N, C-alpha and C positions, 0 to 999 in steps of 0.2 A: 787478441791483439798481438799475440806473439808472432803472427805472420806479417805484421805491418813492417814495412821497410821505407825509410826516407832516403832519397838519393837525388843527386843533381840531375837536372833535366837537360837533354840534348834537343837539337832542333827537331828531330823526328817525334819528340814527345809533345810539341806545342799544340798540334790540333786537338789531341785528347785533353791536354791541360786547359785549353780554352773551353772545351765542352764541360769539364769539371767546374770551372768558374761560372759559366752560364747557369748550370744546374744549381750550384751552391748559392748564388746570389739572386736567383729568381724570386724567392720569397721576400727578400728585403726590397727588391725593386717594386714588387707588387704592393707591399705594405706602405712604402713611402712615395709611391707614385712616380718612380724614376722611369725615364724613357731615354732612348738614344739621343734625343734632342736636348733634354735638360740635365743629363748626367752621362755624357758619352764615355767617360773613363771608368764607369762602374763595371765591375766584374760580370754583371748580368748581360753585358753586351760585348764581352771580350771575344776577339778573334785570334787565330794563330798569327796573323799579321801584326796585331797589336803586341802580342807577346814577343814576337821576333824583333820588333822595333825597340821594346823595352830592354831586351837582351843586348841588342846592339848598343844601347845607351848605357850599358854597364850593370843592369839588374842581374842578380844571381837568382836562379829559379830552382826550386826543389819540389819533388812530388812525393806523396805518400802512396804506397801501393799495398794492397791486401790481396794475397793469393794471385798476384799478377795483374790485377786491375787497379787503376788509379782511383784513389778515394779522396785525396786531398792535394792541396797546393799551397805554397807560400813563396814569396820572393823577398829579397833584401836588396835595397839600393844603397850601396856605400856612398857616404857623403863626406863633406868637409867637417873639420873639427871633431873627428872621431865619433860622429853620429851617423848611424845607419838607419835607414827607414824600413820598417816592416810594411810589406805591401801584400794585399790580396790573400790573406790567410783564409783558407776555405776548406770545408769538408762537405762532401756530397751528403744530402739529407739522409739517405738510408744508413749512413755510417756515423751519424752524429750521436751524441750523448753516451759515448763509450770511452771518452778520454782522448780521442784522436786530435781534437783541436789543441788541447793542452800539450800533447806530445809534439805536435808541429811547432807550437810556440816555444817549448823548451828547446827544440832543435834549433830554431831560428836564433834564440838568445845565445846558445852555445856557439853557433856558427859566427854570429856577429862578434862575440867576444874573441873567438879564435882569429878573426880578421882584424882585430885591434880596435874595435869600437868601444867607446866608453859609455855610450847611451844608445838605446834603441827607441826610435820615435815612430809614431803612427798617426794617421788621420782617420776619423770615422764620422759617421752620421751622428751628431751630438744627440739628436732626438731619439736615437736607438738606445734607450736606457738599459735594455737587457744586455746588449753587447758591451756597453760602457762598463756595466757592473762586472761582466765577465773579465774584462781586462784589469779592472781594479782588483778583483780577487786573485789575479795572477801577478800582482806586484807593480802594475803600472800606476802612475800618478797623473792626474788631470793637469794639463799644462796650458789650457786656454781654449778659446774658440775664435772663429772668424766667419764672417759672412762673405761669400763670394758672389759677385754679380751673376745672375742667371741660374744659380744653384737653388733647388727647391728645399734645401736643408742647411743647417748650420754645420760647419766643419769643426769637429772637436779634435784637439791635439792631446795626445797622451805620450808619456815617456817612461822608460824603464832604465834605471841606472845599472850599468854593467861593470863599472870600475871597482865597485866594492864587493864583487863576487869573485870566487876563486877562478883562476884561468885554467883551461884545459891544457894538459901537457903537449 
């Protein structure tokens, strides 16, 4: 993993980033029966155009690269009240289970803190117990659930407090 680099993404990176998201989220889409009709915003259906629109709306996007190839993706959406939203954290399946997801998460926490956030929030498929447990193990706390009309799953909300952590210089 010494070759792994996380860097901000430019517009030229968005087609590859969308491909990374589709590959990384495909197993979750299959497991939970997600389709472009019932979960159009899911990463399994991401396009470069979707990412460009999110970037235009203020999302900050970062890619993880290993020996020049993109292996992961994460984005942050700055929000009101010093809360940033963690979005689309993903690692391509061949590169999982080697700490890369944790490294992307640590990067996102540090970046959100650097940008002045006091909390990092995220939404996930509540029924995905494996993912929920992973975030809990990385210091997030469960902050509630909601049902959204038309969604085939419950949206779980999780948060990580950044204000009690040391700030980067």
